[in-house]
C-alpha positions in Angstrom: 0.1 0.0 0.0 1.5 3.5 -0.9 0.8 6.6 0.9 -1.7 7.9 -1.8 -3.7 4.6 -1.5 -3.7 4.7 2.3 -5.0 8.3 2.2 -7.9 7.2 0.0 -8.9 4.5 2.2 -8.8 6.9 5.2 -10.6 9.4 3.3 -13.5 6.9 2.5 -13.6 5.2 5.5 -14.2 9.0 7.4 -16.0 10.6 4.9 -13.4 13.3 4.4 -12.0 15.2 1.7 -8.7 13.5 0.2 -6.6 16.5 0.5 -7.3 17.2 4.3 -6.7 13.4 5.0 -3.4 14.0 2.9 -2.8 17.1 5.6 -3.2 14.6 8.5 -1.4 11.7 7.3 1.6 14.2 6.5 1.2 16.1 9.9 1.3 12.5 11.6 4.4 11.5 9.8 6.0 14.8 10.5 5.6 14.6 14.1 7.0 11.0 14.5 9.9 12.1 12.7 10.4 15.3 14.7 10.2 13.1 18.0 12.9 10.8 16.7 14.8 13.7 15.4 15.0 14.8 19.1 15.8 11.5 20.0 12.6 10.6 21.6 10.6 7.2 21.0 6.9 7.4 20.1 4.9 4.5 21.4 1.4 3.8 19.8 -0.5 1.2 22.0 -1.5 -1.8 20.0 0.4 -1.1 17.1 4.2 -0.7 17.9 7.0 1.8 18.8 9.2 3.9 16.2 12.6 4.0 18.3 16.0 5.6 17.6 18.4 2.4 17.8 22.2 3.3 18.3 24.4 0.8 16.1 27.9 0.3 17.8 31.2 1.3 15.8 32.5 -1.5 13.6 35.4 -2.5 11.2 34.0 -3.1 7.6 35.8 -3.5 4.3 36.3 -1.6 1.2 36.1 -4.7 -1.3 37.2 -2.6 -4.5 40.4 -1.0 -2.7 40.9 -4.0 -0.2 41.2 -1.9 2.8 39.5 -2.0 6.1 37.5 1.0 7.1 36.3 2.1 10.3 32.3 2.8 10.7 31.5 5.1 13.5 28.6 4.3 15.7 25.5 5.8 14.5 21.8 6.2 15.6 19.0 4.6 12.8 15.3 5.0 13.1 13.6 1.5 14.0 9.9 0.1 14.1 9.1 -2.4 16.8 5.5 -3.9 16.2 3.4 -4.6 19.2 2.9 -8.2 20.4 -1.0 -8.3 19.5 -0.1 -6.8 16.1 2.3 -9.4 15.4 0.2 -12.4 16.2 -3.0 -10.8 14.2 -0.4 -11.1 11.2 0.8 -14.3 11.9 -2.7 -15.8 12.0 -4.6 -13.7 9.5 -2.0 -13.5 6.6 -1.1 -16.7 4.6 2.6 -18.0 4.3 3.4 -17.6 0.6 
C-alpha cells in the first residue's frame, strides 16, 4: 500500500476530503520524524513503537580497494511492532 492508497482508504472510511486526509497523514508522519530527530521514541499502543537504535562502531571492508575502514557508531530509526499486532499478522496473513 502506498501513501496515496492509504490516504484514499482513510478518506473513504471517514468520509472526508482527500486533501484534508493527506494533510493529516503528512502531519502525523512529520510528528513522528520530529520526535525521532529529537531522540524521543514514539509509542502507539496496540500498533508498535518507532524507536531510535544505536549501532555500535565496527570495522568494515572496502572490497574494491581491499582496505579495512572504520564505520563509526550511529543512530538509525526502527519500528518494533506490538505483540498483538504481530500475532494478528501471523494468524491472518497466509504464508507465501
